[in-house]
N, C-alpha and C positions, 0 to 999 in steps of 0.2 A: 485588474487580479483577481481570477477566482479560485473558490475554497473547495472543497469537499469533503467530510463527515465518510470517515475508513471506521474498522476496529481492531488492532491495536491484534497482530499475530506471535510478537516478540516474548520468550522467555520472560516468563515477571508482569510483564504489562500485560494481559492478554486476557479480550475481554474488556478495556479500558480504548474511549473513542477517543481516532487520530484526528486531527484538521489538518490534510495537505493543503500546501497554494503552487496549483498543474502548473504555475511557471518556472519553482523550483524545482519541479521535474522533468528529469532528461527523459527514460524510459523505466521500463514497466515489466515483468516478465515471472512467466508462472515458476516454483519450486517447491521443491519439498524438504520442510524440517527432520531435523535427525534417530527423528521418532516415525516417520512416515503422510502427517499430516501437510497436503497442501498448500501452498498461500499464495501470495503478490508478493511479490518484494516489487516499491516503490524504490528506484535507483534515480537518486538528484543531483542536485550541484553540492558543490564542494563535500567529493566522493559520501554524501549521504547515505541512506541508504537506511529504508522500514516493510516490514509483512503486516502483513495486511492477511483478517480473513475472504474480504470476498476476492472474486473471482476476478484472471481480469476484461469480459467483458462485465462486469458492475462497473471496476472502474470504472472504463468507457460509456458507458449508459453514465456513469455520475459528471465525466467530464461534459459530455457532447449534451449533458441538460441546459 
């Protein structure tokens, strides 16, 4: 199991730390919120998803570290 620390970008939780288990992530992709803010969405098992401020490249770096 590998855990990575990301920064929440979900409305109501913006800026809060978020720890994700990389084994629970199926995919992640860039998206744009309604207000135009660019985020990365991590999609996981059981249809869970998280919006984070880190870019796809930053998430890849954390996963591969």
